[in-house]
Structures are given as C-alpha cells and as structure tokens.
KEKE-3310 file (N, C-alpha, C; in steps of 0.2 Angstrom, whole numbers, plus 5000, padded with zeros to 4 digits):
npx = (5206:5221:5228:5233:5222:5212:5210:5210:5200:5191:5192:5189:5176:5172:5175:5162:5152:5156:5152:5139:5134:5137:5131:5118:5117:5119:5108:5097:5103:5098:5084:5067:5060:5047:5031:5025:5008:4994:4990:4974:4965:4952:4938:4924:4911:4898:4896:4893:4894:4903:4901:4910:4916:4919:4927:4940:4945:4945:4956:4965:4969:4971:4986:4990:4992:4999:5013:5014:5019:5029:5038:5038:5029:5016:5000:4980:4968:4950:4934:4918:4906:4893:4884:4884:4890:4883:4876:4887:4890:4888:4897:4910:4910:4910:4923:4933:4929:4936:4930:4930:4943:4945:4936:4928:4922:4909:4908:4899:4904:4915:4914:4912:4925:4933:4926:4929:4930:4919:4918:4923:4913:4903:4887:4889:4900:4914:4912:4920:4931:4945:4950:4943:4953:4966:4963:4963:4976:4982:4980:4981:4991:4989:4977:4978:4987:4977:4965:4975:4976:4965:4963:4965:4970:4973:4970:4969:4961:4943:4933:4912:4906:4899:4884:4868:4851:4840:4823:4806:4798:4800:4815:4820:4823:4828:4816:4807:4811:4809:4795:4794:4796:4811:4823:4834:4850:4852:4862:4868:4875:4875:4866:4854:4855:4854:4842:4832:4835:4827:4815:4810:4804:4814:4814:4821:4831:4842:4855:4851:4839:4832:4829:4818:4811:4807:4800:4790:4784:4787:4796:4800:4812:4830:4846:4859:4876:4876:4883:4881:4866:4863:4871:4864:4851:4842:4840:4830:4818:4817:4812:4818:4832:4839:4850:4864:4876:4877:4886:4900:4903:4911:4924:4935:4945:4949:4959:4957:4971:4975:4975:4983:4995:4999:5006:5021:5034:5037:5027:5017:5023:5023:5008:5004:5009:5004:4990:4990:4994:4982:4971:4972:4970:4957:4949:4950:4946:4933:4927:4928:4916:4907:4907:4899:4889:4881:4879:4871:4861:4847:4845:4838:4828:4828:4825:4836:4835:4836:4844:4841:4846:4841:4838:4849:4855:4846:4850:4862:4861:4856:4864:4874:4870:4867:4881:4884:4877:4881:4895:4905:4900:4903:4916:4928:4924:4934:4944:4934:4935:4950:4950:4939:4946:4956:4961)
npy = (4711:4723:4727:4741:4746:4743:4750:4762:4763:4762:4774:4783:4780:4781:4795:4799:4795:4804:4814:4816:4811:4824:4833:4828:4832:4847:4849:4845:4855:4866:4864:4870:4870:4859:4867:4868:4862:4872:4875:4875:4886:4885:4897:4902:4914:4926:4939:4945:4943:4953:4965:4978:4969:4960:4963:4967:4955:4947:4955:4952:4940:4939:4944:4935:4923:4929:4933:4920:4911:4916:4910:4896:4892:4889:4896:4900:4907:4900:4906:4904:4913:4925:4916:4903:4893:4892:4896:4907:4899:4885:4886:4888:4872:4864:4869:4862:4849:4847:4850:4863:4877:4887:4905:4920:4928:4934:4940:4934:4918:4919:4918:4904:4899:4908:4913:4923:4934:4939:4948:4963:4967:4968:4976:4995:4994:4997:5012:5018:5017:5020:5015:5003:4998:5000:4993:4978:4979:4976:4967:4956:4948:4939:4935:4927:4917:4912:4904:4899:4887:4883:4879:4886:4897:4916:4926:4941:4954:4961:4972:4976:4985:5000:4995:5000:5005:5000:5005:5003:5013:5030:5026:5028:5027:5014:5008:5011:5004:4991:4988:4987:4972:4966:4956:4944:4939:4922:4913:4922:4929:4939:4950:4944:4945:4960:4961:4956:4963:4976:4972:4966:4957:4949:4941:4926:4922:4916:4925:4926:4925:4937:4948:4940:4939:4953:4958:4949:4956:4949:4953:4971:4978:4979:4976:4983:4986:5003:5000:4985:4983:4992:4983:4970:4973:4978:4989:4993:4990:4999:5014:5023:5028:5026:5037:5033:5025:5006:4997:4991:4979:4967:4959:4944:4934:4919:4903:4886:4876:4862:4865:4876:4871:4861:4866:4876:4882:4894:4896:4899:4911:4919:4918:4924:4937:4943:4943:4951:4964:4966:4965:4974:4984:4980:4985:5001:5001:4996:5005:5018:5014:5012:5026:5030:5024:5028:5042:5040:5037:5047:5047:5036:5037:5036:5040:5050:5048:5058:5057:5063:5069:5061:5051:5045:5046:5033:5022:5019:5015:5004:4995:4995:4987:4977:4970:4967:4956:4948:4944:4933:4924:4925:4928:4932:4944:4951:4952:4957:4971:4972:4974:4984:4995:4999:5013)
npz = (4674:4675:4689:4693:4683:4688:4701:4695:4690:4701:4710:4701:4700:4714:4715:4706:4716:4727:4720:4715:4731:4738:4729:4733:4746:4746:4740:4750:4761:4756:4752:4754:4770:4778:4777:4796:4803:4806:4824:4831:4841:4847:4852:4860:4861:4866:4860:4846:4827:4818:4828:4839:4849:4840:4830:4836:4840:4827:4821:4830:4827:4816:4817:4826:4817:4807:4813:4821:4811:4807:4814:4811:4817:4816:4822:4825:4828:4830:4830:4840:4837:4843:4853:4850:4854:4866:4881:4895:4904:4900:4891:4897:4905:4893:4889:4900:4899:4887:4878:4870:4869:4874:4878:4878:4892:4901:4918:4923:4917:4922:4934:4938:4935:4941:4958:4965:4954:4952:4961:4957:4947:4956:4963:4959:4965:4954:4945:4938:4926:4928:4941:4942:4933:4938:4950:4946:4939:4951:4957:4947:4947:4958:4953:4940:4944:4954:4943:4936:4945:4945:4931:4920:4910:4909:4897:4894:4899:4894:4894:4895:4896:4905:4916:4913:4917:4906:4899:4897:4900:4913:4924:4939:4951:4963:4968:4958:4948:4954:4950:4937:4926:4926:4917:4920:4920:4918:4925:4932:4948:4956:4953:4955:4969:4970:4966:4975:4989:4983:4982:4971:4956:4946:4929:4925:4911:4898:4888:4874:4873:4876:4867:4859:4874:4877:4863:4865:4877:4890:4896:4899:4905:4905:4913:4905:4896:4887:4874:4871:4871:4860:4850:4853:4848:4856:4863:4852:4858:4869:4878:4889:4899:4913:4918:4925:4931:4934:4937:4933:4918:4918:4908:4900:4892:4891:4891:4890:4900:4897:4882:4883:4890:4880:4869:4864:4870:4865:4856:4867:4873:4863:4861:4872:4873:4859:4862:4875:4869:4860:4870:4879:4865:4864:4877:4876:4861:4864:4873:4868:4859:4869:4871:4858:4857:4869:4864:4854:4856:4858:4846:4844:4850:4863:4879:4890:4908:4921:4939:4953:4968:4981:4976:4970:4982:4987:4979:4980:4993:4992:4985:4993:5003:4997:4992:5005:5007:4999:5003:5008:5000:4988:4990:5003:5016:5019:5007:4998:5005:5003:4988:4986:4991:4984:4976)
capx = (5210:5227:5228:5229:5215:5206:5213:5207:5191:5187:5194:5183:5168:5170:5172:5157:5146:5156:5150:5132:5132:5138:5126:5114:5118:5117:5099:5095:5102:5095:5076:5064:5057:5040:5026:5022:5001:4993:4986:4970:4965:4944:4936:4917:4911:4892:4898:4888:4899:4904:4901:4918:4922:4924:4931:4946:4945:4950:4964:4972:4968:4975:4992:4991:4995:5007:5015:5016:5020:5037:5045:5035:5027:5006:4993:4978:4961:4944:4931:4911:4905:4884:4883:4883:4890:4880:4876:4893:4891:4890:4905:4915:4909:4913:4930:4933:4927:4939:4926:4934:4947:4943:4932:4928:4916:4910:4908:4896:4907:4921:4914:4913:4932:4937:4921:4929:4932:4914:4919:4925:4908:4899:4884:4891:4911:4917:4910:4925:4936:4951:4949:4945:4961:4971:4962:4964:4984:4986:4977:4983:4996:4984:4971:4980:4989:4971:4964:4977:4974:4958:4964:4964:4975:4968:4975:4966:4953:4940:4926:4908:4903:4896:4878:4863:4843:4834:4817:4801:4797:4805:4816:4826:4824:4826:4808:4803:4814:4805:4789:4795:4797:4819:4827:4841:4856:4850:4868:4871:4875:4876:4861:4848:4854:4850:4833:4831:4835:4824:4809:4809:4804:4816:4812:4828:4832:4847:4856:4849:4831:4831:4827:4810:4805:4805:4794:4784:4784:4788:4800:4802:4818:4836:4851:4863:4881:4874:4884:4876:4859:4864:4874:4859:4844:4838:4837:4825:4811:4816:4812:4822:4838:4842:4858:4867:4879:4875:4891:4905:4902:4918:4924:4940:4947:4954:4960:4958:4978:4978:4977:4989:5002:5000:5008:5028:5036:5038:5019:5013:5026:5019:5001:5003:5010:5001:4983:4991:4992:4974:4966:4973:4966:4950:4947:4950:4938:4925:4926:4925:4911:4901:4902:4897:4881:4879:4878:4867:4853:4843:4842:4836:4821:4826:4826:4840:4833:4840:4844:4843:4853:4837:4837:4857:4855:4842:4853:4869:4860:4852:4871:4878:4866:4866:4887:4885:4872:4886:4898:4903:4897:4908:4922:4928:4924:4942:4944:4929:4936:4954:4946:4935:4950:4961:4959)
capy = (4720:4724:4730:4747:4748:4742:4755:4771:4763:4761:4778:4787:4777:4783:4801:4800:4794:4809:4822:4815:4814:4832:4838:4829:4836:4852:4849:4842:4859:4872:4863:4873:4865:4860:4871:4865:4863:4877:4876:4880:4888:4887:4902:4904:4920:4931:4945:4946:4946:4961:4969:4979:4965:4951:4963:4967:4948:4946:4959:4948:4930:4940:4947:4927:4920:4931:4930:4912:4910:4919:4905:4891:4887:4893:4894:4902:4908:4900:4909:4906:4921:4926:4911:4896:4885:4893:4902:4906:4893:4881:4886:4884:4867:4862:4869:4859:4842:4849:4851:4870:4878:4896:4908:4928:4928:4941:4938:4925:4914:4919:4914:4898:4897:4909:4917:4931:4938:4945:4956:4968:4968:4970:4985:5000:4993:4999:5013:5019:5012:5020:5012:4998:4996:5000:4986:4973:4978:4976:4960:4951:4937:4933:4931:4924:4910:4906:4903:4894:4883:4881:4877:4891:4902:4919:4931:4949:4957:4964:4972:4975:4995:5003:4993:5005:5002:5002:5002:5007:5019:5030:5023:5036:5024:5008:5009:5011:4996:4985:4990:4985:4967:4965:4951:4945:4933:4915:4912:4928:4928:4945:4955:4942:4948:4965:4962:4953:4970:4980:4967:4968:4948:4949:4935:4923:4921:4917:4932:4922:4924:4942:4951:4939:4941:4961:4957:4949:4960:4946:4959:4975:4983:4976:4980:4979:4992:5006:4994:4978:4987:4992:4978:4964:4974:4976:4997:4996:4993:5003:5020:5025:5024:5030:5039:5032:5017:5004:4993:4990:4974:4964:4952:4944:4929:4913:4898:4878:4873:4858:4867:4881:4866:4859:4872:4875:4885:4900:4897:4900:4916:4923:4921:4929:4943:4945:4942:4956:4970:4966:4965:4983:4989:4979:4991:5004:5001:4995:5012:5021:5013:5015:5034:5032:5023:5032:5050:5039:5034:5049:5048:5031:5036:5034:5047:5050:5050:5061:5055:5067:5067:5058:5046:5042:5039:5026:5018:5016:5012:4995:4993:4994:4982:4969:4968:4963:4949:4943:4943:4925:4919:4925:4932:4935:4952:4954:4952:4964:4978:4973:4978:4992:5000:5001:5020)
capz = (4675:4680:4697:4692:4680:4694:4703:4693:4688:4709:4711:4698:4704:4721:4714:4706:4719:4731:4718:4720:4737:4738:4726:4735:4752:4744:4738:4754:4762:4752:4753:4761:4776:4776:4784:4800:4803:4811:4831:4830:4845:4847:4857:4859:4864:4864:4854:4838:4822:4816:4833:4843:4851:4835:4825:4837:4838:4821:4820:4835:4823:4810:4820:4829:4812:4806:4819:4822:4804:4805:4818:4809:4822:4816:4825:4822:4832:4828:4833:4836:4839:4843:4858:4845:4859:4873:4888:4896:4909:4896:4888:4903:4904:4889:4889:4905:4892:4880:4868:4865:4871:4877:4879:4877:4893:4906:4926:4922:4915:4924:4943:4938:4936:4950:4959:4968:4949:4951:4966:4951:4947:4962:4961:4965:4968:4950:4940:4935:4923:4933:4948:4937:4928:4945:4956:4943:4939:4959:4957:4942:4948:4962:4948:4936:4949:4955:4937:4933:4949:4940:4927:4916:4908:4908:4891:4895:4902:4887:4898:4893:4898:4912:4915:4914:4917:4900:4899:4894:4907:4917:4932:4941:4960:4964:4971:4952:4945:4957:4948:4931:4925:4924:4916:4925:4917:4922:4929:4935:4952:4959:4951:4961:4976:4971:4965:4982:4989:4981:4981:4961:4953:4941:4924:4922:4903:4894:4883:4868:4875:4878:4865:4859:4877:4876:4859:4868:4885:4892:4903:4900:4907:4906:4915:4902:4893:4878:4866:4873:4872:4854:4846:4853:4847:4864:4860:4849:4860:4875:4879:4893:4899:4919:4917:4931:4931:4941:4940:4925:4917:4916:4902:4899:4887:4896:4888:4895:4903:4895:4878:4884:4890:4873:4865:4863:4872:4858:4854:4874:4875:4860:4861:4877:4871:4856:4866:4879:4865:4857:4875:4877:4860:4865:4881:4871:4858:4869:4878:4863:4856:4873:4871:4855:4859:4873:4861:4848:4861:4857:4839:4843:4852:4868:4882:4898:4915:4926:4945:4957:4975:4985:4969:4969:4990:4987:4975:4983:4999:4987:4982:5000:5006:4991:4993:5012:5007:4995:5007:5008:4994:4979:4990:5011:5019:5020:5001:4994:5007:4999:4982:4986:4996:4981:4973)
cpx = (5214:5226:5227:5225:5211:5206:5212:5201:5187:5188:5189:5174:5166:5170:5166:5151:5149:5152:5142:5130:5130:5133:5117:5111:5115:5111:5095:5095:5098:5086:5074:5060:5049:5038:5023:5014:5000:4988:4981:4967:4957:4940:4927:4915:4901:4892:4897:4896:4897:4902:4910:4921:4925:4928:4938:4950:4948:4954:4966:4970:4973:4984:4995:4995:4999:5013:5020:5020:5028:5041:5042:5031:5020:5003:4987:4970:4954:4937:4921:4909:4896:4880:4880:4883:4888:4878:4884:4897:4891:4895:4910:4917:4912:4920:4934:4933:4932:4937:4926:4941:4948:4937:4932:4923:4916:4910:4906:4900:4913:4922:4914:4921:4935:4931:4923:4930:4925:4912:4919:4916:4900:4893:4888:4900:4914:4914:4914:4930:4942:4952:4949:4952:4965:4970:4965:4972:4986:4985:4979:4989:4993:4979:4971:4982:4981:4967:4967:4978:4969:4957:4963:4971:4971:4974:4972:4961:4950:4934:4919:4905:4898:4887:4872:4856:4838:4829:4811:4796:4800:4808:4821:4825:4822:4820:4804:4807:4810:4797:4786:4795:4804:4820:4835:4845:4853:4855:4869:4870:4876:4868:4855:4848:4851:4843:4829:4831:4831:4816:4808:4809:4807:4812:4820:4827:4841:4848:4851:4843:4829:4827:4818:4807:4804:4800:4788:4780:4784:4792:4801:4808:4824:4842:4858:4871:4876:4877:4881:4868:4860:4865:4869:4850:4840:4836:4833:4817:4812:4815:4816:4829:4839:4850:4864:4870:4880:4883:4895:4906:4910:4918:4935:4940:4950:4952:4962:4969:4979:4979:4984:4995:5002:5004:5014:5028:5036:5031:5016:5015:5021:5012:4999:5004:5007:4995:4984:4990:4986:4969:4964:4969:4958:4947:4945:4946:4934:4923:4924:4919:4905:4900:4899:4888:4879:4875:4875:4861:4846:4840:4838:4828:4821:4829:4829:4835:4836:4840:4845:4844:4850:4839:4846:4857:4855:4847:4858:4867:4859:4860:4874:4874:4867:4876:4887:4879:4879:4892:4899:4901:4901:4914:4920:4928:4930:4946:4941:4933:4944:4952:4941:4943:4954:4958:4964)
cpy = (4718:4728:4738:4750:4747:4748:4763:4769:4765:4771:4783:4784:4781:4793:4803:4799:4800:4814:4820:4816:4820:4835:4835:4831:4842:4855:4848:4850:4864:4870:4867:4870:4866:4865:4866:4867:4865:4873:4878:4881:4890:4890:4903:4912:4922:4933:4942:4948:4950:4967:4970:4973:4961:4957:4966:4958:4946:4948:4955:4941:4932:4942:4939:4924:4921:4931:4922:4910:4910:4913:4897:4888:4889:4891:4900:4901:4905:4903:4909:4911:4919:4919:4904:4891:4887:4898:4902:4902:4885:4880:4884:4877:4862:4864:4865:4851:4841:4848:4859:4871:4884:4897:4917:4928:4934:4938:4933:4919:4914:4917:4908:4895:4902:4913:4922:4936:4943:4952:4962:4971:4969:4976:4988:5000:4998:5004:5018:5017:5015:5016:5005:4995:4995:4992:4979:4970:4977:4968:4954:4946:4936:4931:4926:4917:4907:4902:4899:4886:4879:4879:4880:4894:4910:4924:4936:4948:4962:4966:4976:4981:4994:5000:5000:5002:5007:5001:5005:5011:5022:5029:5027:5032:5018:5005:5007:5004:4991:4986:4987:4976:4967:4959:4953:4939:4926:4914:4917:4926:4933:4949:4950:4943:4954:4966:4962:4961:4974:4976:4970:4957:4950:4941:4934:4921:4920:4924:4929:4926:4929:4945:4948:4940:4948:4961:4956:4951:4954:4948:4963:4980:4975:4981:4980:4988:4995:5001:4986:4977:4988:4987:4972:4967:4976:4984:4998:4994:4996:5011:5026:5023:5029:5030:5038:5025:5013:4998:4993:4983:4971:4960:4950:4937:4925:4907:4891:4876:4867:4860:4871:4876:4863:4862:4871:4881:4893:4903:4902:4908:4921:4925:4926:4935:4947:4947:4948:4961:4972:4968:4975:4988:4988:4985:4998:5006:5002:5002:5017:5019:5012:5023:5036:5031:5026:5040:5047:5035:5041:5049:5042:5029:5034:5038:5045:5050:5051:5057:5060:5065:5063:5051:5042:5039:5032:5021:5016:5012:5003:4991:4989:4986:4974:4966:4965:4958:4944:4941:4935:4921:4919:4926:4933:4941:4953:4956:4956:4970:4979:4978:4986:4999:5002:5007:5022)
cpz = (4679:4687:4697:4688:4686:4701:4702:4692:4696:4711:4708:4700:4712:4719:4712:4709:4726:4726:4719:4724:4739:4735:4732:4743:4752:4744:4747:4760:4762:4752:4757:4766:4776:4782:4789:4801:4807:4817:4828:4837:4845:4854:4855:4864:4862:4862:4847:4833:4820:4821:4835:4844:4848:4830:4828:4840:4831:4818:4825:4831:4818:4811:4821:4823:4808:4807:4821:4815:4803:4809:4817:4813:4823:4821:4824:4826:4829:4833:4834:4839:4842:4849:4854:4847:4864:4877:4891:4900:4906:4892:4893:4905:4899:4887:4895:4903:4889:4874:4866:4870:4875:4876:4878:4883:4900:4913:4925:4921:4919:4932:4941:4937:4941:4952:4960:4961:4948:4955:4961:4949:4949:4960:4966:4967:4962:4944:4937:4932:4926:4937:4946:4937:4933:4949:4952:4942:4946:4959:4952:4943:4952:4959:4944:4939:4949:4949:4935:4937:4947:4934:4917:4916:4905:4902:4892:4898:4894:4890:4894:4892:4904:4912:4917:4915:4909:4899:4896:4897:4911:4925:4934:4948:4960:4965:4965:4948:4946:4954:4942:4930:4921:4920:4920:4923:4922:4926:4931:4943:4959:4961:4954:4966:4977:4972:4971:4986:4990:4980:4974:4961:4946:4935:4922:4917:4900:4889:4877:4867:4875:4875:4863:4866:4878:4869:4861:4875:4890:4901:4896:4902:4910:4911:4909:4900:4889:4874:4867:4869:4862:4848:4845:4850:4850:4865:4858:4851:4868:4871:4882:4895:4905:4918:4924:4931:4937:4942:4932:4924:4912:4910:4903:4893:4892:4891:4892:4896:4899:4886:4877:4883:4883:4869:4867:4867:4870:4858:4861:4872:4868:4857:4867:4877:4865:4861:4871:4878:4864:4864:4876:4870:4861:4869:4879:4866:4860:4871:4875:4861:4860:4873:4867:4855:4863:4869:4855:4851:4859:4852:4841:4843:4861:4873:4890:4902:4920:4931:4949:4965:4979:4981:4971:4976:4989:4983:4979:4990:4997:4988:4989:5000:5002:4993:5000:5011:5003:4996:5009:5003:4988:4981:4998:5011:5017:5012:4997:4998:5005:4994:4980:4991:4990:4976:4965)
residu = (UNK:UNK:UNK:UNK:UNK:UNK:UNK:UNK:UNK:UNK:UNK:UNK:UNK:UNK:UNK:UNK:UNK:UNK:UNK:UNK:UNK:UNK:UNK:UNK:UNK:UNK:UNK:UNK:UNK:UNK:UNK:UNK:UNK:UNK:UNK:UNK:UNK:UNK:UNK:UNK:UNK:UNK:UNK:UNK:UNK:UNK:UNK:UNK:UNK:UNK:UNK:UNK:UNK:UNK:UNK:UNK:UNK:UNK:UNK:UNK:UNK:UNK:UNK:UNK:UNK:UNK:UNK:UNK:UNK:UNK:UNK:UNK:UNK:UNK:UNK:UNK:UNK:UNK:UNK:UNK:UNK:UNK:UNK:UNK:UNK:UNK:UNK:UNK:UNK:UNK:UNK:UNK:UNK:UNK:UNK:UNK:UNK:UNK:UNK:UNK:UNK:UNK:UNK:UNK:UNK:UNK:UNK:UNK:UNK:UNK:UNK:UNK:UNK:UNK:UNK:UNK:UNK:UNK:UNK:UNK:UNK:UNK:UNK:UNK:UNK:UNK:UNK:UNK:UNK:UNK:UNK:UNK:UNK:UNK:UNK:UNK:UNK:UNK:UNK:UNK:UNK:UNK:UNK:UNK:UNK:UNK:UNK:UNK:UNK:UNK:UNK:UNK:UNK:UNK:UNK:UNK:UNK:UNK:UNK:UNK:UNK:UNK:UNK:UNK:UNK:UNK:UNK:UNK:UNK:UNK:UNK:UNK:UNK:UNK:UNK:UNK:UNK:UNK:UNK:UNK:UNK:UNK:UNK:UNK:UNK:UNK:UNK:UNK:UNK:UNK:UNK:UNK:UNK:UNK:UNK:UNK:UNK:UNK:UNK:UNK:UNK:UNK:UNK:UNK:UNK:UNK:UNK:UNK:UNK:UNK:UNK:UNK:UNK:UNK:UNK:UNK:UNK:UNK:UNK:UNK:UNK:UNK:UNK:UNK:UNK:UNK:UNK:UNK:UNK:UNK:UNK:UNK:UNK:UNK:UNK:UNK:UNK:UNK:UNK:UNK:UNK:UNK:UNK:UNK:UNK:UNK:UNK:UNK:UNK:UNK:UNK:UNK:UNK:UNK:UNK:UNK:UNK:UNK:UNK:UNK:UNK:UNK:UNK:UNK:UNK:UNK:UNK:UNK:UNK:UNK:UNK:UNK:UNK:UNK:UNK:UNK:UNK:UNK:UNK:UNK:UNK:UNK:UNK:UNK:UNK:UNK:UNK:UNK:UNK:UNK:UNK:UNK:UNK:UNK:UNK:UNK:UNK:UNK:UNK:UNK:UNK:UNK:UNK:UNK:UNK:UNK:UNK:UNK:UNK:UNK:UNK:UNK:UNK:UNK:UNK:UNK:UNK:UNK:UNK:UNK:UNK:UNK:UNK:UNK:UNK:UNK:UNK:UNK:UNK:UNK:UNK:UNK:UNK:UNK:UNK:UNK:UNK:UNK:UNK:UNK:UNK:UNK:UNK)
# end
C-alpha cells in the first residue's frame, strides 16, 4: 500500500473511532444516574398502629422519602409500633447496642438518655402547654447538646398529653387515690416518689401489661392522658376521671448519634428540617386529639370528678413535697428552679 493510501485509510479509521467515541461519550452523559440505595432508619415506639401519633409519623416518613429522592440520597423511616421492640428502657439499650436506630419515647425513655428531661414531667411542674413550650424552647440548645454528648440526636418534641387520674370509683383527693390499686410504670422515676408521699402502694407494670391488669382487677386506677386511655383501651375499664391535670406527659423522638453521623451532610439537614416540621404538626394534632378524647369520655360512660379548693390544695402540697424529694435525683435544685421560673 502506498504511503498516500495508508494515510487516507488511517485517517478514515481514526474518524470512525472518533465518531464511535463521541457517540459513547454522549450516551454516557445522557444516561440517567443509577438510583442510590435508600438509607433505612428504624424507630421504635409504644404508640399503637392507627393512633394519632402513628398517623403523623407515617406522614413524616412519606415526606422524607419524597424529598430525599429529589437529591438522589433516599431515606426512609421504618417504624416498629405498639411496643413490639420492648418497653422504653429496653429500646434505648437497643439503640446504644446498634440494634435500633431511634425511638419515639416519653420521659421514661428520655430519662435513660438525659436525666434532667424528667424535670418537665415532675408532678405539678407544667400543666399548661404554653409554659411547657416556652421552657423547652429556651433550654433546647442546652438539652440538644447534652443529649448529643450522651450519644443521641434530638429530632423533636411530641407530647402524650396532660395526665389525669382514671379510676373505677371517684377520686378527688390524694387520700382517696391512696386507697386505690394504682398502676405505676416499671421504669418511671418520678411517680413512685409521688405515691410514696401520699402513702399509696402502686403496682409496677410495663405499658403492655396494663390492660390485662385492669381486666383482672390487679389494678383499678391509672394516671394517664385521655388520648392514651382511649387509644390503649384502658378507658373501657374506667368509670371516673379526676378533672385535674397532674402533669404533662412529655415525649420526643431521638436517633442514635452513630446512625445520624453515618448520614451525609445533606441527609442530616433534610432529616432535621422535616422532623422539626412534623413534630410541630404532631404537637398540634395530639393536643386536638386530647380535646376530642376529653369530649368523648361522657359517651364512654366516664364521669368527670371535680376537685374543690381544699382538694386542689392537697394535690398541690403533694406535688411540692414530691418535687422536693426528687431534687438531686433527676437534677439539682438550681436547674429545677430555673425550669420552674420560666413563664
């Protein structure tokens, strides 16, 4: 082959290869990026399926899945509802061991992480949602940092409601409560002190044991919020409710720091932002559910027991004594006074 023909042939070959290369380059640029595998965040809760709490949590999950897919860093929440992962103390242990990623818990679970959180649920401390919200807002940075030091990321607050006495006979004073067979949550650190103050003998049980204990008359009284009494069917065994909130049962969602730190910066920011929005929604929904549950009690055969002035004074005295006994056990006096002073 002459040099001229070889040169023309080589140039033609190069042209063909260049064309193929260009075609491949265009295909590579236009091919859609492969979808990333979703990150699953497992969260345990005592809230039953179909409850107000779970309805909000399910909406949170849908929003997180939708928004994280947009940045091709998909996340999803996997909820274990109804206490299938155990009581709250056990769930917190599982998170620390890496067997769960997070939990939606009450003060009983929060106590295992950050003991002073229980101050917000001390008897008589906050029975007004406005004051409770302002107190947590003022102390949120401090609480978040301390929970982080303990290995947990605070996602948001979602309370359980204002706790009242539900019983099978009228209770208007602490003395009458002491004559009952009241339930106390096995891992609770505040209410045992209260029962000691009023000389009552509560029965320690986990939450899943309460309904059967009511059915067998092992207990005949529970202190809980109206939504819980209705959702967990405890109200079906009750005839009276003392019309005086004893405290607000607080709640929050937390995620273990190891899981949170495994997320990208974009995922962390997205998770925080959407969690904040939906926990605010949860607080509003739960408070509306509480009003609805209160309004429904009469139709459920439950009579509201009013408390007169002398009765209120007796309850308040018991609350003050209880908080004094708990000082030093869950927080020092200075911290408790600082929380109580927030108006």
